[in-house]
NUNURO-487234 format. One record per atom (N, C-alpha, C): x, y, z. Coordinates in steps of 0.05 Angstrom, whole numbers, padded with zeros to 5 digits, always signed. Example, Ala and Ser with C-alpha at 12.3 -4.5 7.8 and 13.67 -1.06 7.14 Angstrom:
<recs>
+00264-00114+00156;+00246-00090+00156;+00264-00066+00156;+00257-00045+00142;+00273-00021+00143;+00258+00001+00157;
</recs>
This chain:
<recs>
+00018-00024-00003;-00001+00000+00000;+00019+00028+00002;+00010+00043-00019;+00023+00068-00019;+00014+00086+00007;+00028+00097+00023;+00018+00110+00044;+00039+00134+00051;+00032+00156+00045;+00047+00180+00053;+00054+00198+00031;+00067+00220+00033;+00080+00237+00010;+00107+00226+00005;+00116+00247-00020;+00143+00240-00028;+00163+00251-00003;+00155+00265+00019;+00172+00271+00040;+00178+00299+00038;+00169+00313+00017;+00177+00343+00019;+00152+00363+00023;+00130+00349+00031;+00107+00365+00038;+00089+00351+00056;+00075+00360+00078;+00056+00346+00095;+00032+00369+00097;+00013+00356+00113;-00014+00371+00118;-00004+00393+00137;-00015+00413+00134;-00008+00440+00156;-00016+00429+00182;-00004+00444+00202;-00008+00442+00232;+00006+00417+00243;+00025+00410+00232;+00042+00387+00243;+00040+00387+00273;+00043+00359+00286;+00041+00358+00314;+00069+00340+00322;+00081+00345+00345;+00100+00333+00349;+00092+00307+00357;+00073+00298+00364;+00062+00267+00369;+00061+00248+00341;+00055+00263+00321;+00043+00247+00300;+00071+00231+00284;+00063+00213+00267;+00085+00202+00246;+00079+00215+00224;+00102+00219+00212;+00101+00234+00184;+00110+00210+00165;+00087+00202+00147;+00090+00179+00131;+00103+00190+00104;+00114+00172+00090;+00128+00181+00066;+00133+00151+00047;+00128+00153+00021;+00132+00126+00006;+00161+00130-00007;+00174+00109-00003;+00206+00111-00012;+00205+00090-00038;+00209+00101-00064;+00211+00079-00088;+00235+00061-00084;+00257+00073-00071;+00280+00055-00067;+00279+00031-00050;+00258+00037-00027;+00253+00015-00011;+00229-00001-00016;+00214+00011-00037;+00188-00002-00044;+00171-00007-00025;+00165+00014-00007;+00148+00010+00017;+00148+00037+00029;+00125+00043+00044;+00122+00064+00060;+00137+00066+00085;+00150+00083+00095;+00163+00087+00119;+00148+00113+00134;+00156+00114+00161;+00149+00140+00175;+00176+00152+00192;+00170+00171+00195;+00191+00189+00213;+00180+00199+00239;+00188+00204+00260;+00181+00215+00285;+00199+00234+00293;+00185+00254+00308;+00195+00275+00324;+00219+00268+00337;+00242+00285+00332;+00262+00282+00351;+00270+00312+00365;+00271+00329+00353;+00280+00354+00371;+00273+00383+00350;+00275+00402+00366;+00274+00430+00347;+00298+00436+00337;+00297+00447+00316;+00323+00456+00300;+00313+00478+00287;+00335+00493+00273;+00331+00523+00259;+00346+00521+00234;+00336+00537+00215;+00345+00537+00187;+00351+00569+00181;+00372+00581+00187;+00376+00609+00182;+00352+00628+00193;+00350+00622+00218;+00330+00634+00234;+00301+00624+00235;+00296+00605+00213;+00271+00597+00215;+00268+00571+00233;+00249+00568+00250;+00245+00548+00271;+00232+00523+00256;+00243+00496+00262;+00237+00476+00244;+00232+00452+00270;+00220+00430+00261;+00220+00406+00278;+00234+00383+00258;+00251+00373+00274;+00265+00346+00259;+00254+00322+00268;+00246+00306+00245;+00237+00281+00247;+00257+00263+00231;+00257+00241+00244;+00281+00220+00235;+00265+00192+00236;+00281+00174+00216;+00274+00147+00213;+00281+00131+00236;+00259+00120+00251;+00266+00106+00278;+00279+00079+00270;+00294+00066+00288;+00299+00039+00285;+00281+00017+00276;+00254+00023+00283;+00236+00003+00279;+00229-00002+00251;+00238+00015+00233;+00241+00012+00201;+00259-00011+00193;+00280-00014+00207;+00303-00034+00193;+00304-00056+00216;+00282-00060+00236;+00283-00084+00254;+00274-00110+00236;+00287-00130+00249;+00276-00157+00239;+00246-00159+00246;+00231-00177+00232;+00208-00184+00237;+00200-00193+00263;+00223-00211+00274;+00221-00218+00304;+00217-00201+00323;+00233-00176+00317;+00224-00155+00334;+00203-00137+00325;+00203-00134+00302;+00181-00110+00293;+00159-00127+00270;+00142-00146+00280;+00123-00154+00264;+00111-00143+00240;+00107-00116+00239;+00097-00100+00219;+00124-00099+00194;+00143-00110+00199;+00160-00111+00177;+00163-00137+00163;+00144-00155+00172;+00146-00184+00160;+00139-00185+00134;+00123-00170+00122;+00110-00172+00094;+00131-00155+00077;+00149-00142+00088;+00170-00127+00075;+00197-00141+00068;+00198-00163+00081;+00221-00175+00074;+00214-00207+00071;+00229-00217+00054;+00220-00245+00039;+00245-00251+00025;+00266-00271+00039;+00264-00272+00066;+00276-00251+00084;+00265-00255+00110;+00277-00229+00129;+00301-00235+00139;+00319-00217+00139;+00349-00215+00148;+00351-00205+00171;+00377-00198+00184;+00379-00190+00209;+00368-00163+00216;+00366-00152+00238;+00359-00120+00240;+00378-00106+00230;+00367-00084+00219;+00389-00068+00203;+00389-00071+00170;+00376-00096+00161;+00376-00095+00133;+00347-00097+00121;+00349-00089+00096;+00319-00096+00083;+00325-00108+00055;+00311-00133+00056;+00318-00146+00027;+00303-00132+00003;+00315-00126-00016;+00302-00115-00041;+00298-00132-00061;+00308-00157-00062;+00310-00174-00084;+00281-00181-00098;+00265-00184-00079;+00235-00187-00096;+00226-00162-00108;+00233-00138-00097;+00223-00112-00109;+00239-00107-00135;+00267-00115-00134;+00281-00110-00154;+00284-00132-00174;+00267-00145-00182;+00269-00170-00201;+00288-00190-00196;+00294-00195-00173;+00313-00214-00164;+00341-00207-00159;+00345-00183-00161;+00373-00171-00161;+00382-00175-00131;+00409-00182-00124;+00414-00187-00095;+00425-00162-00085;+00400-00144-00078;+00404-00119-00067;+00391-00118-00038;+00411-00114-00020;+00402-00108+00008;+00408-00079+00016;+00388-00067+00029;+00387-00039+00034;+00391-00035+00068;+00411-00021+00075;+00413-00010+00103;+00418+00021+00107;+00416+00028+00128;+00428+00054+00136;+00459+00055+00134;+00470+00077+00123;+00501+00079+00118;+00515+00065+00145;+00533+00052+00141;+00554+00040+00161;+00541+00022+00177;+00517+00014+00168;+00498-00004+00183;+00486+00009+00210;+00488+00033+00208;+00472+00050+00231;+00444+00037+00240;+00439+00036+00264;+00415+00025+00275;+00413-00002+00267;+00437-00018+00260;+00431-00045+00251;+00448-00063+00274;+00446-00087+00270;+00460-00107+00289;+00487-00101+00291;+00498-00101+00313;+00528-00095+00320;+00548-00112+00304;+00534-00138+00298;+00550-00158+00283;+00556-00145+00258;+00538-00132+00244;+00544-00124+00217;+00566-00108+00216;+00569-00091+00236;+00591-00070+00237;+00612-00082+00245;+00614-00108+00259;+00640-00117+00271;+00653-00140+00243;+00635-00142+00229;+00644-00158+00206;+00659-00149+00189;+00658-00124+00180;+00671-00105+00161;+00687-00084+00175;+00715-00085+00167;+00731-00061+00175;+00724-00038+00165;+00729-00015+00180;+00725+00008+00169;+00692+00021+00177;+00671+00007+00185;+00650+00013+00194;+00650+00028+00220;+00641+00053+00217;+00637+00070+00238;+00611+00086+00237;+00587+00076+00250;+00562+00088+00245;+00558+00110+00262;+00552+00133+00254;+00549+00161+00270;+00521+00173+00265;+00508+00179+00285;+00481+00181+00281;+00478+00211+00261;+00494+00231+00269;+00490+00257+00252;+00497+00255+00225;+00514+00233+00219;+00522+00232+00191;+00507+00211+00174;+00492+00193+00191;+00484+00170+00175;+00454+00166+00180;+00441+00184+00189;+00412+00181+00195;+00397+00196+00177;+00370+00187+00170;+00356+00202+00149;+00336+00222+00162;+00338+00248+00153;+00324+00267+00172;+00304+00285+00153;+00286+00294+00164;+00269+00314+00151;+00258+00340+00170;+00268+00360+00159;+00264+00385+00180;+00237+00395+00168;+00219+00397+00184;+00193+00407+00174;+00183+00433+00189;+00174+00451+00173;+00161+00477+00186;+00133+00468+00195;+00125+00468+00226;+00101+00456+00227;+00077+00471+00222;+00077+00497+00218;+00050+00510+00210;+00043+00503+00182;+00055+00497+00164;+00048+00497+00136;+00053+00464+00129;+00075+00453+00144;+00079+00423+00137;+00101+00418+00115;+00114+00441+00108;+00133+00442+00080;+00162+00430+00099;+00175+00414+00084;+00198+00405+00088;+00219+00429+00082;+00235+00438+00100;+00257+00458+00091;+00283+00447+00089;+00288+00424+00098;+00313+00411+00098;+00309+00382+00100;+00325+00371+00081;+00322+00337+00084;+00350+00327+00079;+00354+00301+00086;+00376+00286+00083;+00367+00256+00083;+00372+00246+00062;+00362+00210+00054;+00385+00202+00051;+00391+00182+00070;+00421+00167+00069;+00414+00136+00072;+00425+00125+00054;+00422+00093+00053;+00446+00079+00042;+00451+00053+00046;+00472+00040+00039;+00466+00014+00024;+00476+00013-00002;+00471-00013-00017;+00490-00035-00010;+00481-00059-00004;+00497-00083+00000;+00489-00103-00012;+00508-00125-00012;+00504-00151-00028;+00510-00172-00011;+00504-00197-00010;+00513-00218+00007;+00533-00236-00010;+00554-00240+00007;+00578-00254-00005;+00582-00279+00009;+00592-00299-00002;+00598-00325+00012;+00614-00340-00008;+00627-00362+00004;+00648-00378-00015;+00631-00392-00035;+00645-00394-00061;+00632-00405-00083;+00648-00430-00091;+00637-00452-00088;+00652-00478-00090;+00673-00482-00116;+00665-00469-00135;+00682-00472-00160;+00699-00450-00164;+00700-00432-00146;+00719-00409-00145;+00738-00411-00124;+00766-00421-00127;+00782-00424-00105;+00789-00399-00092;+00785-00376-00106;+00792-00353-00092;+00775-00341-00073;+00752-00355-00067;+00730-00345-00050;+00732-00363-00024;+00748-00381-00026;+00748-00404-00006;+00750-00394+00021;+00763-00371+00021;+00769-00362+00051;+00750-00336+00062;+00730-00335+00041;+00707-00314+00047;+00690-00321+00070;+00685-00303+00088;+00664-00309+00106;+00637-00301+00094;+00613-00315+00100;+00590-00302+00092;+00583-00279+00104;+00574-00257+00092;+00572-00233+00107;+00557-00215+00083;+00549-00195+00099;+00537-00171+00082;+00557-00153+00077;+00561-00148+00050;+00583-00132+00039;+00572-00103+00029;+00584-00086+00041;+00574-00054+00033;+00586-00051+00004;+00570-00041-00017;+00576-00030-00044;+00581-00002-00042;+00562+00012-00034;+00561+00041-00035;+00541+00052-00015;+00543+00077-00010;+00523+00092+00006;+00517+00118-00004;+00494+00124-00007;+00486+00153-00019;+00475+00171+00002;+00481+00193-00003;+00468+00215+00015;+00457+00241+00000;+00431+00239+00001;+00418+00256-00017;+00404+00279+00002;+00416+00298+00001;+00408+00325+00020;+00404+00346+00004;+00385+00362+00016;+00379+00390+00006;+00366+00411+00023;+00363+00435+00021;+00352+00451+00040;+00345+00477+00025;+00320+00491+00034;+00310+00514+00024;+00334+00536+00019;+00335+00548-00007;+00355+00567-00010;+00347+00594+00002;+00364+00617+00002;+00359+00641+00012;+00336+00654+00005;+00329+00653-00024;+00310+00667-00035;+00286+00654-00028;+00285+00626-00027;+00257+00612-00018;+00250+00618+00012;+00273+00619+00032;+00267+00626+00053;+00258+00657+00058;+00271+00674+00047;+00258+00699+00047;+00227+00707+00037;+00223+00687+00017;+00196+00690+00009;+00174+00679+00027;+00186+00657+00038;+00168+00642+00060;+00164+00662+00083;+00185+00678+00092;+00181+00695+00117;+00159+00718+00107;+00165+00729+00086;+00148+00746+00076;+00120+00742+00072;+00114+00716+00058;+00089+00710+00051;+00072+00695+00069;+00088+00686+00091;+00073+00660+00109;+00081+00675+00138;+00105+00679+00144;+00110+00685+00173;+00102+00712+00184;+00106+00735+00165;+00101+00760+00174;+00069+00767+00174;+00053+00754+00153;+00023+00756+00158;+00014+00743+00184;+00026+00716+00187;+00014+00702+00210;+00024+00717+00238;+00048+00733+00240;+00057+00747+00261;+00038+00774+00263;+00035+00785+00240;+00013+00806+00244;-00015+00803+00255;-00024+00773+00245;-00049+00766+00253;-00047+00759+00285;-00031+00749+00296;-00024+00743+00324;-00023+00769+00339;-00010+00788+00332;-00006+00818+00344;-00034+00830+00341;-00050+00828+00324;-00079+00838+00321;-00093+00825+00339;-00096+00799+00339;-00107+00782+00357;-00104+00788+00389;-00077+00789+00396;-00072+00796+00423;-00082+00822+00429;-00074+00845+00409;-00084+00870+00415;-00115+00873+00423;-00131+00857+00406;-00159+00860+00410;-00165+00846+00434;-00152+00823+00443;-00158+00813+00467;-00151+00829+00491;-00127+00846+00493;-00118+00862+00510;-00138+00889+00514;-00146+00897+00489;-00169+00923+00491;-00195+00909+00503;-00202+00884+00494;-00228+00873+00504;-00227+00870+00537;-00201+00860+00544;-00198+00856+00573;-00200+00886+00587;-00186+00904+00576;-00186+00928+00587;-00218+00940+00588;-00232+00938+00568;-00259+00947+00567;-00274+00931+00584;-00270+00909+00591;-00284+00894+00611;-00279+00899+00640;-00253+00905+00643;-00245+00914+00670;-00254+00941+00674;-00253+00960+00657;-00266+00990+00662;-00298+00989+00666;-00312+00967+00650;-00340+00964+00653;-00345+00953+00681;-00326+00935+00693;-00335+00923+00716;-00326+00945+00741;-00305+00959+00736;-00296+00985+00752;-00323+01004+00753;-00333+01014+00732;-00356+01029+00731;-00381+01017+00746;-00390+00994+00739;-00408+00985+00754;-00406+00981+00784;-00379+00972+00795;-00375+00974+00824;-00376+01003+00837;-00365+01023+00822;-00366+01049+00830;-00399+01055+00832;-00413+01049+00813;-00443+01058+00810;-00455+01045+00836;-00449+01020+00839;-00464+01007+00860;-00456+01017+00890;-00431+01023+00891;-00426+01037+00922;-00438+01063+00919;-00439+01080+00898;-00452+01109+00896;-00485+01101+00901;-00497+01085+00892;-00524+01080+00900;-00529+01071+00931;-00509+01056+00934;-00512+01045+00968;-00506+01072+00985;-00490+01091+00977;-00480+01113+00994;-00509+01132+00994;-00520+01134+00966;-00547+01153+00968;-00566+01141+00986;-00569+01113+00980;-00588+01099+00999;-00588+01109+01032;-00560+01101+01035;-00557+01105+01068;-00560+01134+01077;-00556+01153+01057;-00562+01182+01061;-00591+01189+01063;-00604+01178+01043;-00631+01182+01046;-00649+01170+01071;-00636+01143+01075;-00646+01131+01101;-00640+01150+01124;-00619+01166+01129;-00609+01180+01149;-00627+01201+01154;-00630+01216+01126;-00648+01239+01129;-00676+01232+01136;-00685+01213+01133;-00716+01202+01142;-00716+01198+01171;-00695+01186+01184;-00696+01182+01211;-00684+01206+01230;-00672+01228+01218;-00666+01247+01238;-00687+01263+01247;-00713+01270+01235;-00730+01285+01242;-00752+01265+01263;-00753+01242+01260;-00766+01227+01279;-00755+01225+01305;-00729+01227+01303;-00708+01224+01326;-00714+01251+01345;-00714+01277+01329;-00720+01299+01342;-00744+01302+01352;-00771+01293+01346;-00795+01290+01355;-00794+01279+01381;-00778+01260+01386;-00780+01244+01412;-00765+01262+01435;
</recs>
């Protein structure tokens, strides 16, 4: 099932608790990202959503992945052979980031680093626009000894990295300036007007209440004075 956008735009009023869905043609499946932290891009406040470990977990750990791996491999690996017409393609995060530690230990030079190897989407929460993206993945293949090739006799069965890609991009200065002038400034003006009207309304309410209280005290004072003037002659006659 195709579920989600291409990762560049989402519905407005994004919330930190929601999952942002996107469909990846490279993975032949929909994946999701979850909120991680607040970030900024040249003064523009954004929310960073990242691909969680659940996407690469083995079906025994995350049953939701069972239909996406035939057969299922270890955590951190996605078998793409069925989707890629039988080609022995296995996808992971770069340097087997978020994968089984055994994958990292099997290959010299693997040094997974969160900041360098995770997939991120920085979203402007009001509009749902992705202002900065980094899609990172690694293409691997499975190698093992081949009986009729003596040169492979000493190979250990392992998942061997072929290459990894980093497709990153961010809004340029002109686009950010246009966004601020066309979206942020009108929203800011609207908020200022809204709070100003609330403040004026509160002042008018306080003024009206003050006037009513003063008027009530004035009426009470007048009533007390009238009562005193009526009682004075009666006291004099006695």
